[in-house]
gemmi code that builds the backbone of each chain (N, CA, C; Angstrom):
import gemmi

chains = {
    "A": [
        ("UNK", (0.852, -1.205, 0.000), (0.000, 0.000, 0.000), (0.881, 1.246, 0.000)),
        ("UNK", (1.718, 1.313, 1.021), (2.650, 2.435, 1.102), (3.502, 2.476, -0.166)),
        ("UNK", (3.956, 1.292, -0.537), (4.857, 1.221, -1.677), (4.170, 1.668, -2.957)),
        ("UNK", (2.918, 1.245, -3.115), (2.184, 1.617, -4.321), (2.118, 3.137, -4.446)),
        ("UNK", (1.917, 3.781, -3.313), (1.827, 5.239, -3.317), (3.164, 5.854, -3.724)),
        ("UNK", (4.230, 5.286, -3.162), (5.556, 5.815, -3.454), (5.897, 5.644, -4.930)),
        ("UNK", (5.514, 4.515, -5.483), (5.768, 4.281, -6.901), (5.059, 5.320, -7.761)),
        ("UNK", (3.841, 5.616, -7.372), (3.073, 6.591, -8.134), (3.790, 7.928, -8.166)),
        ("UNK", (4.330, 8.303, -7.003), (5.052, 9.571, -6.936), (6.254, 9.542, -7.858)),
        ("UNK", (6.952, 8.423, -7.827), (8.139, 8.294, -8.662), (7.765, 8.404, -10.133)),
        ("UNK", (6.718, 7.677, -10.494), (6.268, 7.707, -11.884), (5.882, 9.127, -12.286)),
        ("UNK", (5.184, 9.778, -11.351), (4.716, 11.127, -11.633), (5.854, 12.072, -11.997)),
        ("UNK", (7.024, 11.820, -11.412), (8.124, 12.737, -11.655), (8.919, 12.344, -12.892)),
        ("UNK", (8.586, 11.213, -13.488), (9.354, 10.768, -14.647), (8.992, 11.543, -15.901)),
        ("UNK", (7.746, 11.909, -16.009), (7.345, 12.699, -17.162), (7.974, 14.081, -17.067)),
        ("UNK", (8.226, 14.685, -18.220), (8.813, 16.025, -18.192), (7.706, 17.061, -18.048)),
        ("UNK", (6.739, 16.761, -17.253), (5.574, 17.633, -17.100), (5.811, 18.704, -16.057)),
        ("UNK", (4.797, 18.994, -15.294), (4.846, 20.102, -14.341), (6.000, 19.940, -13.361)),
        ("UNK", (6.201, 18.731, -12.853), (7.248, 18.527, -11.853), (8.612, 18.799, -12.463)),
        ("UNK", (8.837, 18.240, -13.642), (10.128, 18.441, -14.301), (10.427, 19.908, -14.516)),
        ("UNK", (9.452, 20.647, -14.926), (9.637, 22.076, -15.176), (9.980, 22.798, -13.877)),
        ("UNK", (9.248, 22.477, -12.815), (9.484, 23.131, -11.533), (10.899, 22.842, -11.047)),
        ("UNK", (11.338, 21.619, -11.200), (12.684, 21.250, -10.773), (13.704, 22.028, -11.579)),
        ("UNK", (13.479, 22.096, -12.881), (14.424, 22.806, -13.732), (14.495, 24.285, -13.398)),
        ("UNK", (13.448, 24.823, -12.800), (13.374, 26.255, -12.561), (14.252, 26.715, -11.410)),
        ("UNK", (14.809, 25.808, -10.636), (15.694, 26.254, -9.570), (15.536, 25.441, -8.313)),
        ("UNK", (15.531, 26.113, -7.179), (15.520, 25.409, -5.896), (14.172, 24.806, -5.537)),
        ("UNK", (13.220, 24.962, -6.417), (11.914, 24.377, -6.159), (12.044, 22.852, -6.139)),
        ("UNK", (11.866, 22.290, -4.980), (12.116, 20.863, -4.784), (10.887, 20.047, -5.156)),
        ("UNK", (11.094, 18.859, -5.693), (9.934, 17.972, -5.822), (9.510, 17.513, -4.434)),
        ("UNK", (8.835, 18.374, -3.768), (8.474, 18.221, -2.363), (7.765, 16.892, -2.110)),
        ("UNK", (6.923, 16.540, -3.053), (6.165, 15.303, -2.889), (7.111, 14.122, -2.684)),
        ("UNK", (8.254, 14.182, -3.337), (9.205, 13.082, -3.206), (9.999, 13.215, -1.918)),
        ("UNK", (10.573, 14.387, -1.703), (11.453, 14.540, -0.549), (10.704, 14.523, 0.775)),
        ("UNK", (9.437, 14.861, 0.760), (8.672, 14.900, 2.002), (8.138, 13.522, 2.372)),
        ("UNK", (8.565, 12.546, 1.642), (7.981, 11.218, 1.742), (8.710, 10.314, 2.732)),
        ("UNK", (9.481, 10.882, 3.620), (10.346, 10.109, 4.512), (9.548, 9.163, 5.410)),
        ("UNK", (9.862, 7.882, 5.363), (9.099, 6.896, 6.155), (9.540, 6.883, 7.609)),
        ("UNK", (9.044, 7.841, 8.367), (9.491, 8.051, 9.745), (9.320, 6.801, 10.621)),
        ("UNK", (8.177, 6.155, 10.508), (7.907, 5.009, 11.384), (8.950, 3.910, 11.180)),
        ("UNK", (9.324, 3.687, 9.930), (10.300, 2.634, 9.636), (11.665, 2.989, 10.230)),
        ("UNK", (12.046, 4.270, 10.109), (13.358, 4.669, 10.620), (13.388, 4.691, 12.147)),
        ("UNK", (12.229, 4.875, 12.780), (12.203, 4.917, 14.245), (11.890, 3.555, 14.855)),
        ("UNK", (11.562, 2.577, 14.028), (11.247, 1.241, 14.531), (12.464, 0.637, 15.224)),
        ("UNK", (12.220, -0.039, 16.357), (13.341, -0.568, 17.134), (13.652, -2.015, 16.812)),
        ("UNK", (12.910, -2.604, 15.898), (13.311, -3.919, 15.413), (13.119, -3.980, 13.898)),
        ("UNK", (13.905, -4.855, 13.317), (13.983, -4.906, 11.858), (12.650, -5.306, 11.223)),
        ("UNK", (11.967, -6.216, 11.894), (10.711, -6.706, 11.349), (9.675, -5.580, 11.220)),
        ("UNK", (9.554, -4.780, 12.267), (8.625, -3.650, 12.227), (9.040, -2.656, 11.142)),
        ("UNK", (10.352, -2.399, 11.072), (10.841, -1.451, 10.063), (10.505, -1.948, 8.657)),
        ("UNK", (10.718, -3.238, 8.425), (10.437, -3.804, 7.101), (8.955, -3.710, 6.762)),
        ("UNK", (8.120, -4.031, 7.730), (6.678, -3.949, 7.488), (6.253, -2.524, 7.169)),
        ("UNK", (6.813, -1.571, 7.911), (6.472, -0.173, 7.654), (6.984, 0.287, 6.296)),
        ("UNK", (8.179, -0.156, 5.956), (8.838, 0.355, 4.759), (8.355, -0.344, 3.494)),
        ("UNK", (8.283, -1.678, 3.552), (8.043, -2.447, 2.333), (6.758, -3.272, 2.388)),
        ("UNK", (6.049, -3.187, 3.501), (4.775, -3.869, 3.595), (4.878, -5.352, 3.883)),
        ("UNK", (6.080, -5.825, 4.205), (6.252, -7.250, 4.506), (7.557, -7.437, 5.246)),
        ("UNK", (7.636, -8.480, 6.077), (8.930, -8.787, 6.689), (9.368, -10.204, 6.339)),
        ("UNK", (8.749, -10.736, 5.289), (9.109, -12.076, 4.825), (10.261, -11.964, 3.830)),
        ("UNK", (11.429, -12.424, 4.272), (12.624, -12.319, 3.434), (13.121, -13.707, 3.078)),
        ("UNK", (13.405, -13.880, 1.806), (14.016, -15.139, 1.375), (15.525, -14.925, 1.274)),
        ("UNK", (16.285, -15.741, 2.010), (17.746, -15.644, 1.912), (18.167, -15.952, 0.485)),
        ("UNK", (19.048, -15.129, -0.055), (19.418, -15.330, -1.448), (20.876, -14.967, -1.679)),
        ("UNK", (21.571, -15.835, -2.440), (22.960, -15.492, -2.761), (23.032, -14.519, -3.927)),
        ("UNK", (21.874, -14.093, -4.426), (21.869, -13.037, -5.436), (22.039, -11.659, -4.795)),
        ("UNK", (21.897, -11.618, -3.491), (22.130, -10.362, -2.780), (23.538, -10.415, -2.195)),
        ("UNK", (24.382, -9.532, -2.688), (25.787, -9.525, -2.256), (26.039, -8.321, -1.365)),
        ("UNK", (26.655, -8.576, -0.224), (27.030, -7.486, 0.685), (28.544, -7.455, 0.799)),
        ("UNK", (29.091, -6.274, 0.594), (30.514, -6.088, 0.843), (30.652, -5.154, 2.033)),
        ("UNK", (31.265, -5.656, 3.090), (31.504, -4.853, 4.288), (32.713, -5.461, 4.978)),
        ("UNK", (33.403, -4.691, 5.804), (34.604, -5.248, 6.450), (34.246, -6.321, 7.478)),
        ("UNK", (35.133, -7.308, 7.673), (34.925, -8.300, 8.726), (35.031, -7.632, 10.094)),
        ("UNK", (35.972, -6.697, 10.169), (36.183, -5.972, 11.428), (36.165, -4.477, 11.127)),
        ("UNK", (35.305, -3.758, 11.839), (35.265, -2.299, 11.696), (35.807, -1.701, 12.975)),
        ("UNK", (36.961, -1.057, 12.882), (37.542, -0.497, 14.101), (36.730, 0.686, 14.587)),
        ("UNK", (36.173, 1.434, 13.667), (35.384, 2.607, 14.025), (33.944, 2.420, 13.547)),
        ("UNK", (33.053, 2.183, 14.502), (31.658, 1.933, 14.151), (30.945, 3.153, 13.581)),
        ("UNK", (31.604, 4.323, 13.655), (30.965, 5.541, 13.140), (31.023, 5.613, 11.616)),
        ("UNK", (31.932, 4.854, 11.029), (32.086, 4.887, 9.574), (32.387, 3.482, 9.069)),
        ("UNK", (31.353, 2.772, 8.674), (31.528, 1.415, 8.168), (31.055, 1.374, 6.713)),
        ("UNK", (31.986, 1.144, 5.782), (31.579, 1.113, 4.376), (30.785, -0.160, 4.048)),
        ("UNK", (29.682, 0.023, 3.352), (28.829, -1.115, 2.979), (28.422, -0.961, 1.515)),
        ("UNK", (28.585, -2.033, 0.765), (28.140, -2.041, -0.631), (27.163, -3.199, -0.814)),
        ("UNK", (26.062, -2.933, -1.484), (25.055, -3.966, -1.719), (24.747, -4.035, -3.201)),
        ("UNK", (24.727, -5.260, -3.693), (24.393, -5.469, -5.091), (23.317, -6.550, -5.173)),
        ("UNK", (22.294, -6.304, -5.968), (21.247, -7.298, -6.163), (21.312, -7.811, -7.595)),
        ("UNK", (21.700, -9.060, -7.744), (21.853, -9.616, -9.100), (20.518, -10.162, -9.574)),
        ("UNK", (19.543, -9.263, -9.655), (18.194, -9.664, -10.055), (17.632, -8.634, -11.029)),
        ("UNK", (16.708, -9.085, -11.847), (16.023, -8.164, -12.749), (14.859, -7.507, -12.003)),
        ("UNK", (14.636, -6.274, -12.325), (13.452, -5.593, -11.814), (13.493, -5.241, -10.342)),
        ("UNK", (14.716, -5.111, -9.787), (14.815, -4.718, -8.381), (14.199, -3.331, -8.201)),
        ("UNK", (13.345, -3.204, -7.203), (12.674, -1.917, -6.980), (13.390, -1.087, -5.939)),
        ("UNK", (13.968, -1.763, -4.956), (14.671, -1.001, -3.924), (15.688, -1.872, -3.221)),
        ("UNK", (16.632, -1.195, -2.580), (17.612, -1.858, -1.715), (17.544, -1.158, -0.364)),
        ("UNK", (17.399, -1.946, 0.701), (17.374, -1.374, 2.045), (18.488, -1.990, 2.875)),
        ("UNK", (19.097, -1.164, 3.716), (20.230, -1.616, 4.519), (19.901, -1.458, 6.000)),
        ("UNK", (20.206, -2.510, 6.762), (19.942, -2.531, 8.197), (21.211, -2.939, 8.940)),
        ("UNK", (21.337, -2.470, 10.186), (22.331, -3.014, 11.100), (21.540, -3.609, 12.255)),
        ("UNK", (21.618, -4.934, 12.382), (20.738, -5.632, 13.316), (20.972, -5.213, 14.773)),
        ("UNK", (22.181, -4.750, 15.093), (22.494, -4.422, 16.479), (22.216, -2.978, 16.870)),
        ("UNK", (21.749, -2.170, 15.944), (21.467, -0.768, 16.264), (20.111, -0.622, 16.943)),
        ("UNK", (19.963, 0.410, 17.765), (18.677, 0.642, 18.432), (17.563, 0.812, 17.410)),
        ("UNK", (17.875, 1.498, 16.313), (16.936, 1.594, 15.199), (17.654, 0.976, 13.990)),
        ("UNK", (17.283, -0.243, 13.624), (18.085, -1.004, 12.644), (18.090, -0.429, 11.225)),
        ("UNK", (17.014, 0.199, 10.790), (16.991, 0.690, 9.404), (17.981, 1.839, 9.239)),
        ("UNK", (18.851, 1.708, 8.257), (19.861, 2.738, 8.023), (19.504, 3.603, 6.823)),
        ("UNK", (19.204, 2.948, 5.716), (18.885, 3.700, 4.502), (18.144, 2.787, 3.541)),
        ("UNK", (17.404, 3.422, 2.647), (16.693, 2.667, 1.627), (16.816, 3.422, 0.307)),
        ("UNK", (17.052, 2.685, -0.761), (17.291, 3.290, -2.070), (16.272, 2.752, -3.056)),
        ("UNK", (15.558, 3.657, -3.687), (14.591, 3.235, -4.695), (15.211, 3.349, -6.076)),
        ("UNK", (15.119, 2.265, -6.809), (15.698, 2.218, -8.144), (14.716, 2.812, -9.156)),
        ("UNK", (15.237, 3.035, -10.350), (14.372, 3.403, -11.468), (14.777, 2.515, -12.638)),
        ("UNK", (14.127, 2.725, -13.764), (14.475, 1.906, -14.928), (15.902, 2.177, -15.403)),
        ("UNK", (16.477, 3.305, -15.004), (17.831, 3.649, -15.442), (18.906, 3.328, -14.410)),
        ("UNK", (18.505, 2.836, -13.248), (19.524, 2.538, -12.248), (19.706, 1.025, -12.123)),
        ("UNK", (20.933, 0.670, -11.799), (21.299, -0.723, -11.612), (21.272, -0.990, -10.110)),
        ("UNK", (20.791, -2.166, -9.677), (20.713, -2.399, -8.225), (22.087, -2.575, -7.581)),
        ("UNK", (22.753, -1.482, -7.412), (24.081, -1.457, -6.804), (24.203, -0.145, -6.047)),
        ("UNK", (24.377, -0.214, -4.741), (24.572, 1.011, -3.966), (25.658, 0.789, -2.922)),
        ("UNK", (26.321, 1.875, -2.610), (27.389, 1.814, -1.627), (27.295, 3.056, -0.768)),
        ("UNK", (27.450, 2.889, 0.548), (27.429, 4.042, 1.434), (28.233, 3.724, 2.686)),
        ("UNK", (28.247, 4.645, 3.637), (28.969, 4.420, 4.892), (27.978, 4.546, 6.025)),
        ("UNK", (27.996, 3.576, 6.924), (26.967, 3.530, 7.960), (27.588, 3.592, 9.359)),
        ("UNK", (26.706, 3.851, 10.347), (27.121, 3.802, 11.753), (26.631, 2.485, 12.355)),
        ("UNK", (27.501, 1.832, 13.110), (27.098, 0.609, 13.804), (27.416, 0.740, 15.287)),
        ("UNK", (26.406, 0.453, 16.131), (26.568, 0.605, 17.579), (27.454, -0.494, 18.146)),
        ("UNK", (27.359, -1.692, 17.569), (28.103, -2.828, 18.124), (28.209, -3.925, 17.069)),
        ("UNK", (28.971, -4.946, 17.405), (29.123, -6.101, 16.528), (27.751, -6.689, 16.189)),
        ("UNK", (27.496, -6.860, 14.918), (26.177, -7.349, 14.505), (26.197, -7.660, 13.015)),
        ("UNK", (25.083, -8.211, 12.557), (24.918, -8.439, 11.128), (24.529, -7.138, 10.426)),
        ("UNK", (25.141, -6.910, 9.269), (24.582, -5.940, 8.327), (23.631, -6.742, 7.437)),
        ("UNK", (22.419, -6.260, 7.306), (21.409, -6.979, 6.532), (21.011, -6.125, 5.329)),
        ("UNK", (20.978, -6.757, 4.169), (20.523, -6.051, 2.964), (19.270, -6.740, 2.453)),
        ("UNK", (18.297, -5.947, 2.077), (17.041, -6.486, 1.548), (16.777, -5.848, 0.184)),
        ("UNK", (16.624, -6.713, -0.806), (16.329, -6.233, -2.159), (14.878, -6.572, -2.473)),
        ("UNK", (14.139, -5.527, -2.822), (12.720, -5.706, -3.145), (12.597, -6.026, -4.625)),
        ("UNK", (12.027, -7.166, -4.937), (11.850, -7.576, -6.331), (10.367, -7.805, -6.592)),
        ("UNK", (9.996, -7.933, -7.860), (8.577, -8.199, -8.153), (8.102, -9.504, -7.514)),
        ("UNK", (9.034, -10.406, -7.205), (8.660, -11.698, -6.628), (8.799, -11.748, -5.119)),
        ("UNK", (9.064, -10.619, -4.500), (9.181, -10.618, -3.050), (10.526, -10.081, -2.600)),
        ("UNK", (10.773, -10.210, -1.306), (11.979, -9.627, -0.731), (13.086, -10.675, -0.648)),
        ("UNK", (14.254, -10.328, -1.168), (15.429, -11.191, -1.067), (16.391, -10.531, -0.092)),
        ("UNK", (17.067, -11.362, 0.703), (17.949, -10.767, 1.692), (19.237, -11.536, 1.887)),
        ("UNK", (20.198, -10.873, 2.503), (21.453, -11.498, 2.881), (21.973, -10.756, 4.107)),
        ("UNK", (22.879, -11.425, 4.837), (23.450, -10.808, 6.037), (24.945, -11.026, 6.042)),
        ("UNK", (25.645, -10.077, 6.630), (27.103, -10.172, 6.732), (27.504, -9.686, 8.126)),
        ("UNK", (28.124, -10.580, 8.926), (28.533, -10.136, 10.264), (29.700, -9.166, 10.214)),
        ("UNK", (29.618, -8.124, 11.008), (30.703, -7.147, 11.103), (31.049, -6.974, 12.576)),
        ("UNK", (32.315, -7.211, 12.891), (32.769, -7.034, 14.280), (33.153, -5.574, 14.474)),
        ("UNK", (32.518, -4.931, 15.435), (32.756, -3.507, 15.660), (33.605, -3.332, 16.921)),
        ("UNK", (34.764, -2.688, 16.769), (35.661, -2.510, 17.908), (35.179, -1.375, 18.804)),
        ("UNK", (34.878, -0.225, 18.206), (34.362, 0.917, 18.968), (33.044, 1.342, 18.338)),
        ("UNK", (31.981, 1.274, 19.098), (30.648, 1.580, 18.576), (30.536, 3.026, 18.128)),
        ("UNK", (29.692, 3.255, 17.149), (29.659, 4.578, 16.546), (28.305, 5.245, 16.548)),
        ("UNK", (27.516, 5.052, 17.605), (26.205, 5.688, 17.571), (26.012, 6.724, 18.670)),
        ("UNK", (26.422, 6.391, 19.899), (26.136, 7.286, 21.016), (27.198, 8.359, 21.153)),
        ("UNK", (28.160, 8.141, 22.077), (29.139, 9.130, 22.481), (30.060, 9.561, 21.374)),
    ],
    "B": [
        ("UNK", (27.185, 24.682, -8.141), (26.085, 25.344, -7.452), (26.304, 25.343, -5.949)),
        ("UNK", (26.843, 24.244, -5.474), (27.075, 24.144, -4.043), (28.295, 23.272, -3.811)),
        ("UNK", (29.200, 23.719, -2.931), (30.342, 22.860, -2.665), (30.019, 21.863, -1.562)),
        ("UNK", (28.785, 21.885, -1.087), (28.407, 20.922, -0.058), (27.970, 19.595, -0.674)),
        ("UNK", (27.862, 19.567, -1.985), (27.590, 18.310, -2.679), (28.663, 18.140, -3.744)),
        ("UNK", (29.346, 17.040, -3.714), (30.338, 16.770, -4.751), (29.894, 15.557, -5.554)),
        ("UNK", (29.973, 15.704, -6.857), (29.481, 14.657, -7.751), (30.596, 14.223, -8.684)),
        ("UNK", (30.801, 12.932, -8.789), (31.743, 12.418, -9.784), (31.070, 11.270, -10.513)),
        ("UNK", (31.342, 11.156, -11.790), (30.814, 9.990, -12.505), (31.894, 9.438, -13.411)),
        ("UNK", (31.803, 8.161, -13.663), (32.822, 7.492, -14.462), (32.171, 6.398, -15.288)),
        ("UNK", (32.517, 6.371, -16.561), (32.011, 5.313, -17.455), (32.596, 3.968, -17.059)),
        ("UNK", (31.777, 2.963, -17.108), (32.277, 1.619, -16.956), (31.559, 0.762, -17.994)),
        ("UNK", (31.910, -0.497, -18.049), (31.285, -1.384, -19.028), (29.765, -1.298, -18.980)),
        ("UNK", (29.179, -0.774, -20.019), (27.728, -0.786, -20.110), (27.001, 0.111, -19.126)),
        ("UNK", (27.706, 1.051, -18.517), (27.002, 1.902, -17.563), (27.860, 3.035, -17.046)),
        ("UNK", (27.365, 3.671, -16.002), (28.066, 4.795, -15.400), (28.050, 4.609, -13.884)),
        ("UNK", (29.211, 4.721, -13.266), (29.289, 4.743, -11.809), (29.228, 6.193, -11.349)),
        ("UNK", (28.387, 6.455, -10.368), (28.263, 7.822, -9.854), (28.592, 7.825, -8.366)),
        ("UNK", (29.351, 8.838, -7.963), (29.688, 8.995, -6.558), (29.236, 10.379, -6.111)),
        ("UNK", (28.476, 10.418, -5.045), (27.980, 11.694, -4.523), (28.396, 11.815, -3.059)),
        ("UNK", (29.071, 12.900, -2.744), (29.452, 13.164, -1.354), (28.691, 14.393, -0.887)),
        ("UNK", (27.967, 14.250, 0.214), (27.165, 15.363, 0.732), (27.716, 15.748, 2.103)),
        ("UNK", (28.239, 16.970, 2.205), (28.826, 17.376, 3.481), (27.702, 17.740, 4.455)),
        ("UNK", (27.586, 16.949, 5.505), (26.493, 17.151, 6.457), (26.857, 16.472, 7.776)),
        ("UNK", (26.543, 17.110, 8.918), (26.975, 16.521, 10.204), (26.302, 15.191, 10.540)),
        ("UNK", (25.105, 14.954, 10.035), (24.383, 13.720, 10.354), (24.355, 13.457, 11.863)),
        ("UNK", (23.940, 14.489, 12.598), (23.831, 14.335, 14.056), (22.599, 13.500, 14.394)),
        ("UNK", (22.811, 12.488, 15.224), (21.720, 11.562, 15.529), (20.736, 12.131, 16.545)),
        ("UNK", (21.183, 13.151, 17.316), (20.342, 13.634, 18.407), (20.587, 12.863, 19.697)),
        ("UNK", (21.453, 11.852, 19.627), (21.732, 11.006, 20.792), (23.074, 11.355, 21.430)),
        ("UNK", (23.842, 12.202, 20.742), (25.204, 12.485, 21.156), (25.239, 13.689, 22.103)),
        ("UNK", (26.244, 13.719, 22.988), (26.445, 14.902, 23.836), (27.752, 15.570, 23.447)),
        ("UNK", (27.808, 16.884, 23.610), (29.046, 17.584, 23.273), (30.031, 17.487, 24.439)),
        ("UNK", (31.187, 18.154, 24.308), (32.249, 18.039, 25.312), (31.786, 18.515, 26.687)),
        ("UNK", (30.796, 19.420, 26.712), (30.279, 19.927, 27.987), (29.118, 19.069, 28.524)),
        ("UNK", (28.830, 18.000, 27.817), (27.770, 17.108, 28.275), (26.372, 17.542, 27.873)),
        ("UNK", (26.283, 18.556, 27.000), (24.965, 18.997, 26.545), (24.545, 18.184, 25.329)),
        ("UNK", (23.284, 17.817, 25.277), (22.843, 17.047, 24.117), (22.955, 17.863, 22.823)),
        ("UNK", (23.386, 17.210, 21.765), (23.487, 17.841, 20.449), (22.229, 17.482, 19.667)),
        ("UNK", (21.547, 18.496, 19.183), (20.268, 18.265, 18.516), (20.396, 17.455, 17.231)),
        ("UNK", (19.368, 16.693, 16.938), (19.371, 15.889, 15.723), (19.435, 16.784, 14.487)),
        ("UNK", (20.291, 16.420, 13.551), (20.436, 17.180, 12.317), (20.968, 16.222, 11.267)),
        ("UNK", (20.088, 15.738, 10.420), (20.507, 14.693, 9.488), (19.707, 14.772, 8.198)),
        ("UNK", (20.341, 14.342, 7.133), (19.676, 14.278, 5.832), (18.652, 13.144, 5.868)),
        ("UNK", (17.450, 13.434, 5.409), (16.422, 12.399, 5.373), (16.213, 11.849, 3.970)),
        ("UNK", (16.485, 12.663, 2.968), (16.232, 12.190, 1.604), (17.215, 12.822, 0.640)),
        ("UNK", (17.630, 12.034, -0.306), (18.450, 12.544, -1.397), (17.875, 11.984, -2.687)),
        ("UNK", (17.753, 12.841, -3.680), (17.217, 12.368, -4.951), (18.225, 12.672, -6.051)),
        ("UNK", (18.249, 11.794, -7.016), (19.141, 11.965, -8.153), (18.294, 11.949, -9.417)),
        ("UNK", (18.429, 13.014, -10.210), (17.705, 13.099, -11.465), (18.704, 13.210, -12.602)),
        ("UNK", (18.378, 12.613, -13.727), (19.167, 12.808, -14.936), (18.226, 13.395, -15.980)),
        ("UNK", (18.567, 14.583, -16.451), (17.708, 15.307, -17.377), (16.254, 15.322, -16.876)),
        ("UNK", (16.112, 15.659, -15.588), (14.805, 15.800, -14.931), (14.034, 14.498, -14.762)),
        ("UNK", (14.687, 13.376, -15.028), (14.037, 12.089, -14.746), (14.655, 11.490, -13.491)),
        ("UNK", (13.799, 11.077, -12.575), (14.280, 10.480, -11.340), (15.000, 9.172, -11.636)),
        ("UNK", (16.226, 9.021, -11.163), (16.924, 7.746, -11.340), (17.179, 7.035, -10.022)),
        ("UNK", (17.281, 7.784, -8.944), (17.489, 7.133, -7.649), (16.924, 8.032, -6.559)),
        ("UNK", (16.230, 7.395, -5.626), (15.713, 8.135, -4.479), (16.218, 7.434, -3.229)),
        ("UNK", (16.968, 8.156, -2.419), (17.523, 7.569, -1.200), (16.837, 8.153, 0.010)),
        ("UNK", (16.480, 7.289, 0.925), (15.938, 7.732, 2.201), (16.950, 7.361, 3.267)),
        ("UNK", (17.351, 8.349, 4.042), (18.416, 8.128, 5.005), (17.915, 8.375, 6.417)),
        ("UNK", (18.577, 7.723, 7.375), (18.254, 7.957, 8.776), (19.490, 8.398, 9.535)),
        ("UNK", (19.364, 8.433, 10.859), (20.449, 8.960, 11.694), (21.683, 8.072, 11.697)),
        ("UNK", (21.561, 6.840, 11.215), (22.703, 5.920, 11.269), (23.468, 5.849, 9.958)),
        ("UNK", (23.226, 6.790, 9.065), (24.137, 6.965, 7.929), (25.289, 7.836, 8.447)),
        ("UNK", (26.512, 7.452, 8.099), (27.685, 8.137, 8.649), (27.733, 9.602, 8.232)),
        ("UNK", (28.439, 10.403, 9.035), (28.668, 11.814, 8.749), (29.174, 11.983, 7.314)),
        ("UNK", (28.803, 13.085, 6.698), (29.158, 13.366, 5.298), (28.797, 12.189, 4.388)),
        ("UNK", (27.512, 11.942, 4.233), (27.063, 10.758, 3.490), (27.686, 10.647, 2.098)),
        ("UNK", (28.149, 9.445, 1.839), (28.706, 9.108, 0.536), (27.752, 8.108, -0.108)),
        ("UNK", (27.280, 8.426, -1.278), (26.420, 7.497, -2.002), (27.093, 7.153, -3.311)),
        ("UNK", (27.254, 5.871, -3.539), (27.756, 5.435, -4.836), (26.698, 4.530, -5.441)),
        ("UNK", (26.455, 4.713, -6.703), (25.432, 3.901, -7.347), (25.758, 3.782, -8.829)),
        ("UNK", (25.011, 2.897, -9.499), (25.260, 2.647, -10.911), (24.038, 2.978, -11.746)),
        ("UNK", (24.321, 3.594, -12.877), (23.262, 3.882, -13.838), (23.534, 3.122, -15.121)),
        ("UNK", (22.494, 2.908, -15.881), (22.691, 2.348, -17.208), (23.411, 3.370, -18.078)),
        ("UNK", (23.727, 2.985, -19.303), (24.570, 3.827, -20.147), (23.799, 5.034, -20.679)),
        ("UNK", (23.495, 5.964, -19.769), (22.818, 7.193, -20.185), (23.827, 8.066, -20.937)),
        ("UNK", (23.335, 8.986, -21.776), (24.247, 9.729, -22.647), (25.240, 10.612, -21.887)),
        ("UNK", (26.437, 10.648, -22.392), (27.452, 11.568, -21.881), (26.930, 12.998, -21.986)),
        ("UNK", (27.149, 13.768, -20.924), (26.701, 15.159, -20.939), (25.287, 15.340, -20.425)),
        ("UNK", (24.592, 14.237, -20.152), (23.255, 14.372, -19.561), (23.391, 15.093, -18.218)),
        ("UNK", (22.368, 15.860, -17.869), (22.454, 16.694, -16.665), (22.086, 15.878, -15.433)),
        ("UNK", (23.063, 15.707, -14.578), (22.854, 14.957, -13.343), (22.560, 15.968, -12.237)),
        ("UNK", (21.478, 15.770, -11.553), (21.079, 16.718, -10.517), (20.853, 15.968, -9.209)),
        ("UNK", (21.535, 16.416, -8.179), (21.409, 15.776, -6.870), (20.844, 16.790, -5.900)),
        ("UNK", (19.885, 16.397, -5.122), (19.412, 17.293, -4.081), (19.117, 16.517, -2.816)),
        ("UNK", (19.392, 17.162, -1.708), (19.035, 16.540, -0.443), (18.197, 17.489, 0.393)),
        ("UNK", (17.549, 16.883, 1.360), (16.733, 17.649, 2.304), (16.992, 17.042, 3.671)),
        ("UNK", (17.080, 17.880, 4.707), (17.325, 17.296, 6.030), (16.126, 17.486, 6.955)),
        ("UNK", (16.286, 16.970, 8.176), (15.155, 16.960, 9.109), (14.779, 18.361, 9.579)),
        ("UNK", (15.656, 19.358, 9.308), (15.316, 20.737, 9.661), (14.750, 21.510, 8.472)),
        ("UNK", (14.547, 20.800, 7.380), (13.953, 21.453, 6.215), (14.960, 22.150, 5.319)),
        ("UNK", (16.244, 22.069, 5.687), (17.268, 22.654, 4.815), (17.433, 21.762, 3.592)),
        ("UNK", (17.844, 22.387, 2.491), (18.082, 21.587, 1.301), (19.212, 22.156, 0.472)),
        ("UNK", (19.805, 21.305, -0.316), (20.893, 21.692, -1.199), (20.699, 21.008, -2.538)),
        ("UNK", (21.169, 21.666, -3.570), (21.075, 21.119, -4.922), (22.428, 21.277, -5.602)),
        ("UNK", (22.810, 20.318, -6.381), (24.016, 20.464, -7.201), (23.794, 19.743, -8.518)),
        ("UNK", (24.495, 20.212, -9.527), (24.370, 19.582, -10.841), (25.745, 19.296, -11.410)),
        ("UNK", (25.802, 18.307, -12.285), (27.051, 17.988, -12.980), (26.680, 17.296, -14.283)),
        ("UNK", (27.608, 17.348, -15.234), (27.392, 16.611, -16.473), (27.837, 15.170, -16.287)),
        ("UNK", (27.064, 14.263, -16.835), (27.395, 12.846, -16.734), (28.636, 12.545, -17.585)),
        ("UNK", (29.544, 11.774, -17.035), (30.786, 11.434, -17.756), (30.464, 10.688, -19.045)),
    ],
}
model = gemmi.Model(1)
for chain_id, residues in chains.items():
    chain = gemmi.Chain(chain_id)
    for i, (resn, *xyz) in enumerate(residues, 1):
        res = gemmi.Residue()
        res.name, res.seqid = resn, gemmi.SeqId(i, " ")
        for name, pos in zip(("N", "CA", "C"), xyz):
            atom = gemmi.Atom()
            atom.name, atom.element = name, gemmi.Element(name[0])
            atom.pos, atom.b_iso = gemmi.Position(*pos), 0.0
            res.add_atom(atom)
        chain.add_residue(res)
    model.add_chain(chain)
structure = gemmi.Structure()
structure.add_model(model)
structure.setup_entities()
C-alpha cells in the first residue's frame, strides 16, 4: 500500500511535465518526493517492524543473489563502508539494516528503470552485529546478512 | 552550485558509476558535546538523483548513515553530458542542490 503510493510519486516525476519544469526552474524541490520520509520505519526498534512499515512485509528469502561487501572488522563503528548489489532483474529497492542498532533501518534506495541495483554508502554501527541487505523484487523480498565485528561503537558518544 | 555536494561519474562497461558526497553533520540527536549537553538531531532524510529531470534514484536516510554521506550507485549507459542533478533535504527542512554533467 505504502509502496504503491511511493511508486506513483516516482512515476509522476518521470514525465517532463509540471514537476520536471518546476525542478528545472531552480531550488523548487519535488516536495512530494522529498517529504515522503518513512518516519515510522526509521524509528522502529526492530527490523521486522521497520520492514513492514517500509516495504509492507517482513518475509525475506535468503538469497545469494544479494551480495554485501563490508569489512569483517570495523575499528570505528561511526564509519563502516557497505556495498550492496542485487543480481536480479526488476529490483525496486535496496534497504540496509544493522541488526544491532537501536533503530536497525539505516537507509533505503529506490531504483528506477535507469539505475542498476548497486549502492554503496557508509553507515554507523553501535556494536558487533549483522549488516542486513534487503532487495525488493517483483517476486518478493530477497535478503542477505554479513557479520561485522565492531571494535568501537559509533552511535552514542 | 554548491560545494556541499560533490558529484563524480565514471564510465564503466555498459554503464556509469556515480559517486555523490554530501557534506552534512548527520547528528543523531543522541550524542552529547564536550560539555555534556545534548546535540540536537540534524541529518539528511532524503536525497534524490535526477538525470535530465528524470528520477533515477531516491535515497531515504536515517540517523545511522555516517557523517558526510557518501552514495555510490550505478546507472545504465545514459548519454554523456546528460544533466545529473542531486538534491538533499534534512530533518530541519534545509536543502541543497548540485548539478554535474554525466561522464
